N, C-alpha and C positions, 0 to 999 in steps of 0.2 A: 763572717758573711758566707763562709763555705757551706754551712748547714743547709739553709734554704735552697742554694743553687744546686747542690748535690741532689737534694730531694726532688726538685723540679725536673732535673735532667733524667733522673732514674724513672720518673713517671712516664717519660716519653723516650724509650730506648731507640738507639739508631739501628736501622736495618743493616744486616751484614753485607759487606762487600760493595756498598754503593759509594761512589765518589760524587760530591756535589760541587758545583762551581757557580759563583755569583757572576753572572754575565750582564749584558746590557739590560736585560729584562729582569734582573735580580735572580733569585732561585726560581726555576720553573720546571716542573715535571709532573708525573702522575701524582694525584692528590694523596693517594694512600701511603706514599713513602716520605711524606713531608713533615709529619708530626715533630720528629726530633729537631729538624731544621728550624721550624717556627719557634720552638722553645729557646733555641740558641740565638735566633735573631732578636728575640726579646732582650736577651742579655747584652747583645751588641748595641742595640738601640739605646739602652740605658747608659752604656759606656760612652757612646758617641755624644749623647746629650751632656753627660758630665764633663767630657773633654771640651765642650763648648760652653762651659759655665752655666749649665742648666737651660740652654735654649731648647725649644721644642723640636723634636725629630719625628718624622712620619713613618708609619709602617702601613703599607697597602697590601692587602691580601687579594691577589688577582692573577689570572693567567691570560688576561686580555683576549686575543683572537684565537687562543688554543681551544681544542675540543672540551666538552663539558667535564670529562673525567680528569682533566689536568687542573692544577692550581699552582700558585706561586706567591712570592712575597718580594717586595722591594722596599728599600729604605729611602727616605726623602730628607734632604738637608734643610737647614733653617729657612732659606729663601725659596724653598719649593723646588730646588734643583736636585740633580741626581747625586747619589752617594759618591764621595771622594774616592778616587781609585785606590788609595792606600787602605781605605776602610773596606773596599770590595775584597781585598786580599785577606784582611782580618776576618771578615765574614765567612769567606771560603774556608780559612783555617779552622775557625770555630765550628762550622757546620760538619767538618770531617773529624772532629775529636770524638772518639767513640765512648770512652768511659766517663762517668759523671765526675770522677776525681780529676781527670785530665781537663775537662771543660772548666771546672772551678779553678784549677791551677792556671790555665790559659787566661781566664778572665782577670785574675789577679796579676799575672805577668804583664798583660797589656796595660792594665792600670798603672803598674810600676814603670813600664817602658815609656809611656806617654805622660807620666807625672799627673795622672788623673786622681783627684781627691774623691774617694768613694763616699765621703760625707756630703759632697755637693749634691743638690737636688737633681734628679733626672726627670725630664718631662717628655712624654711620648704620646703622640696622637695615632689612633688606629682606625682603620675603616676597611670594608671589604666589598667585593662585587657579589653577584647573586648566586654564585655556584653552591651546589648542595653541600660541598665539603667545607665551605667557608666558616660555618659556626664552630665546627670541631677544631679547625686550625686556629681560629681566633682564641679559643680556650688554651691552646698550646702556647701562643704568644703571650697571653695574659699570665700563664704560669711563670714564664721566663721573666716578664716585667715585674711581677710581684716578688719573685725571688731576689731580684736586683734592687727592690725597694723603690721602683719608679712611680711617679704620679702619672696616671693615664686618663686621657680623654678618648672615649669610644664614640665615634660618630655613626656607628652602624653601617648602613649601606650608603656608599658614595661612588661616584665615578672616580677614576684615578686622578683626573685634573682637579676635581673638587677637593680631594684630600691634599694635593699640592697647594691649592689655594688656602685651605685652612691653616696649614703649617706656616705659610708665608704671613698670613694675617696675624696669627698668634705671636709671631716673632717681631712684627713691626707695629703692634697695636698702639703703643704709646710713644711712637717716634714720628719724626717729620715725614718718614717714608711709609706711613700707614697704608696698607694695601687694600683694606676693606674690613668688613665685619666678619669675624670667624664663625659664621653660622650658615646653614644652608640658605636661609632666607636672605642673608647678607650677600651670598653669591648670586642669587637670582636677581636681587635688586640692583647690584652693581652692573651686571652685564646687560640687563634689560634696559636700564636707564641710559647706558652708553649707546646701546643699539638705537634707541629712540632719537637721541641727540645726533648721532652720526647720520641717520637717514635724512635729517633736515627736511622733513615733510615729503620726501620722495617715497614712491611705493614700488617694490619689485614687481615685475609683470608676472602674472600667473601665480600658481600656488607651488608649494614645495612638499614633496612626499619624502619622509625620513624613515629609513629602515634602521631599527635600533638593535639588530642582531639578537633579539630576545635577551638582551642584557640589561645591566643597571641603567644604561642611558635612556631606556624607555620611560620608566616612571619619572626620572629626573627631567627629561625634556617636557613631559606632560606638565610637570610642576612649573618649569621655566615659562611655558606658553601662557600660564595664568598671569605672569608678570609683564608680558610683552604688550605693546599697544594692541588694541582690538584689530582683528583681521581686516576689517573694512579700511582701516587707516594704514596698516603696514603689510603684514604678511600672513597668508593663510597656510598653516602647516598641517599636513596629514601624517599622523604617526602610525607606522606599521611595524610588525615583528617586535612587539613590546611585551611578549608573554614571559614574565619572570616567574609565574606560578609553576611552569614546567622547566626546571633548570636543565633538563636533558636536551632541550631544543636550542640552547645557547650556541650561537655561531653556526648552526646547522642549516646549510643552504641559504644563508643570509649573512649580512655583515660586510664590512669594508674589505676584508681579506678575501672573502668568497668572490665579490664583484671584481676585484683587481686581478685575482689569479685566474678566474674563469672567463674574464672579459664578457660578462653578461649580467643582466639584472637578476635579483633573486626571483625564483619561480612565483613567490607570493605577490610580486609587484604587478599591479593592474594599470600602471601609468600608460597613458596614450602617447602618440607621437608628439614630440616637442615638449612634453611635461618634464619639469625639472625634478630630479630625484637625487638623494644622497644616502649613503650608508655609513653608519658608525661601526666601530668594532665593539667587542664585548665589554670593554671598560671605558668606552667613549673618549679615547685619546687620539683616534684617527678618524678622518672623514674623507671619502671620495665622492665626487659628483658624477652623474651620468644622465643620459637621455636617449630616446630613440628618435632618429631623424625622420624626415618626411617619407623616406623609403623604408622605414621600420628597421633601420640598421642601428645596432647598439653603439653608442659613442661614450667613451670614458673620459672624464675630466679629473685626472688624478692629482697627486701632490705637486708635480711639476707645473701643471696648469694653474693650480691654486697659487703657487709661488709667483708665477708670472703675472697673474691677474692682480694680486695684492701689491706686488712691487710696482707695477705700472700705475696703480691708483695712488699709492702713497707718494710716488714720484711726482705725479700731477698735483696733488694737494700741497706738497711741500714747495713746489715751484710757484703755484698760485698764491701761496702765503708769503712769498718773497724770501724764502729761507734756503733756496737751492745752493747759494754760495757757501753757507756755513754747515749744511747737513748733507752728507753723502750716503746714499742707499746702496747696499750690496746684497747679492743673492748668493746663498751657500747651497751647493749641490753635492751629490756623490757621483761617482762614475756611472751609476745606473740612470742618471737623468738623461732624457732623450737629447741627442745632439741638436735637434731642431729647437728645443727649449733654450738651450745654452746660447745658440746663435741669436735667437729672438731677443734675449735679455741683453746680450752684448751689442748687437748691431742695431736693433730697432729701439729698445728702451735706453740704450747707451748707459747701461749700469755694469758695475764690476761683478764678475762671477768668481767665487772661490770654490775649489773642489776639495773635499775631505774624504777620509776613509768612511766606509759604511758604518752606520750606527748613530743614533740621535745625539749621543753625548759629544761626538766629534763635531757634528753640525752646530750644536748649541755653543760649544766653546769658540768655534770660528765666528759665529754670529755675534758673540759677546764683544769681539774685538772691533766691530764696525759701529758707525754712528747709528745706523738703522740696519739690522741684519735680518733678512727674510730667509727662513729656511723651511723646506718641506721635503721629506723623503717622498719618493714616488708613491709609497703606500698610503700617503695621506697624513703622516705624522709630522707636525711642525708648528711653528709659531713665528712671531716677529719680536725682536728684542731691540729696545731703544736704550742706548748707553746713558749713563748718568749725566754726562756732559750734554748730550742731545736733549735730554729732558729739561736740563737747566736752560739751555738756549731757547727752547720752545716756551718755557714758563716766563722767561724775561722779555720775550720778543713783543714789540709794540707794532701792530699792523698799521700800514700807511693808507689803507683804503678799505671801504666796505667789502670789496671782493677778497682782499687779503684776510680780513677778519673772519669772513665766512669759511674760507679754506682752513684757517688756523683752528676755528671751532671744531671742524671735522677731524683735524689731526688730533686735537685734545681728546675728542670722543673715541677715536680709534685706539689711542693709547690705553684708555680705560676698557675698551671692548676686547682687546687682545689679552689673553691670559699669558702674561710673559713668563710665568714660572715654569710652564710646560706646554706642550702641544695639547690643545683642548678642543675636541670635536665640536662641542656645542658653541663655544665662543668663535671658533674658526668658521663655522657654518653661518653664524650671524654676520661675521665680517664679510664673507663672500656675498651674502644677500645685500649688504650695504653697498658694496662695489657695483654689483649688477644693477641696483636701483639708480645709483648715480650715473652710470654709463648708459642706462636705459637699454640694457642688453638682456637677451634670453640666452639659453645655453648654446644655440647655434652660432650667435655672434662671438661668444666666448671661444668656441671651438675654432672659429675661422681665423683667429689671430696668427696661428702658424699650423703647419701640417707635420705631424710626427713622422720621423723616419721609421720605416718598418724595422722591427727588431726581434731578436729571438734570445731566449735565456735557456741554457741547457745545464744539466747537472751531470758531472762525470764522476763515477765512483773510482777512488784511487786507493792504493795500499796505505800510503802515508801522506796526509795532506800537509804535514809540516815541511816537506821539502819545497813546497810552493811558496816562495817569499816574494813580496812585492815592494815597490817604491812608488813615488809620485801619486799619492792618495789611491793606492791599490790599482793604478791604471797600467803599470808595467811590471813584468816579472824580472827579478834579478837571479832567481834560481827556480828550477834547474837551468844550468848554463846553456845558452844558445836557443832556448825555447822562445824567448821574446822575439829574436830575430826571425824565426820561422813564422811566428804569428804576424809580424810586420809585413812579411813577404805576401802572405795571403790577403791581408787588409788592402795592400796596394793594387790587388787585382780587381777590386770592385769599386763602383762609384760611391762616393760619400761613405766609404767604409770606416768602421771603427770597431775594435773588439778588444776585450781584456779577459783575463782569467784570474780568479782569486779563490783561495782556499775558503771553504765554508767555516763558519765559526762554531758549528755544532755537530758536524758529522764528517767522516772521512770521504769527502767529496770536494770537487773543485767546481765552482760556478763559472760558466762561460757566457759572456754577453757579447752579442754582435748586432750591428745595425748597418744598413746600406740603403741605397736609393730605391731598391725594389724589394718586395717580400722574398722573391726567389733568391736574390743575391744575399740578403740577410740570413736566410735559412742555410744557404750553401756555405757561407762564411762561418756560421756557428758550427756547422757539422765538421768542417775542415779543422777549425781550431780545437774542437772537442777531441778530434782524432789525434791531433798533435799532443794534447794534454794527456790523453790516455796512454800513448806510447811513452811519454816521459814519466808518467806516474806508475807504470808497471802493473796496472790493474787488468 
């Protein structure tokens, strides 16, 4: 087998002196230094599939909300979930092998170590977003897959969640857990049908303007709209920023990350006061909502808001169906969730809140442990997971009244409407619209559920981020010694104060988050904590 592998790797030599790391987002950096990585990822994908007796593995070429000149790649496990951590390490090691001979040796060593039979079929699904570098990088992956003798399904352009959906469908096709038809049409039909059933004849008020970040979500949303009920019956959607012909405009002054970071609508938005808007990111796995209030002030409805809205609605439906005693809903957040959102869930919705370290994989794992786990990062990336036991309970349940049956039908439809394999901006958007239609709310009513505490996020450059070690889901520092006590002292000086510092995952910096009862107090607290971090970090 070493012949074809050595040849494929030699075709795409590794740049000198670069170290690659497989992180939460897979490999992600400037597109022009990724060729060697993509070829090696093809080899890893084939090995991973063989280690799972020929199950389909996904390879998605995307850099999500990053600028147009970047690209990246991530691997997807058989049920559409993220790559196992052990294989993240293998991928990192493989990406950093320089010579073709070392790559080939490592490939065979891993096969021996994990008792992988190299005669087992390898099956891999690939797709990409609309970046200009995507076609070239796809060629690099294909070279690796071909060298490893893998069977490949190339879906062309897809959103990241669509690729996750395809992988899950292919692996469950002939089982009792069949997730759907593994085609683009199958994706649109599944989610549009669930949307129609979940609406129960109700209609969201007003229209929705969707900013697609000039990414792959644009053409895919346009396609999805063709499958939705006509706008007179359900929802009128206006699509903006869907220019995929000019890849250099991807995520530029538009998209979920732009809106969340800058706290304002994209300059291209022409929405009037009270009009409901949302923005996707470049690969359509994040969504944030926003609107301008009657005083023309920008109002953001981010991932925290989506989580509270969805948890409240599912709680109502499960209660109305008569299932409240057997199914418990929980919300999973990170330390970045606004304290007011946490308080609203615990005190008003009376639901459990779990806090995990930052990163979707941590939230996803925690949500999997609950009956119904609702998780959204503040950036708009999230989903809802129903445990197997919960799905069985719902499937077997006999409603005792017409009211219970109606609520149960809505729960069933929501289970189908939510892309449980991964956060999916298109499916999450339809879910939000269903909830707003049932509650008969516009964005102002949604915003009024609670008032965010003013907060501030600062970045402090340090000499060595590794000295900053945390515990308690990254909310408390254990090192440098004594720093947490100093932070606590500052927090106690302000009303409703909360602050934490955690090392960045990508650069030599520490991120400081602070919130308090007023904007001035939050900013003052953030500045003081940043100063303490700076003194401790020696920058």
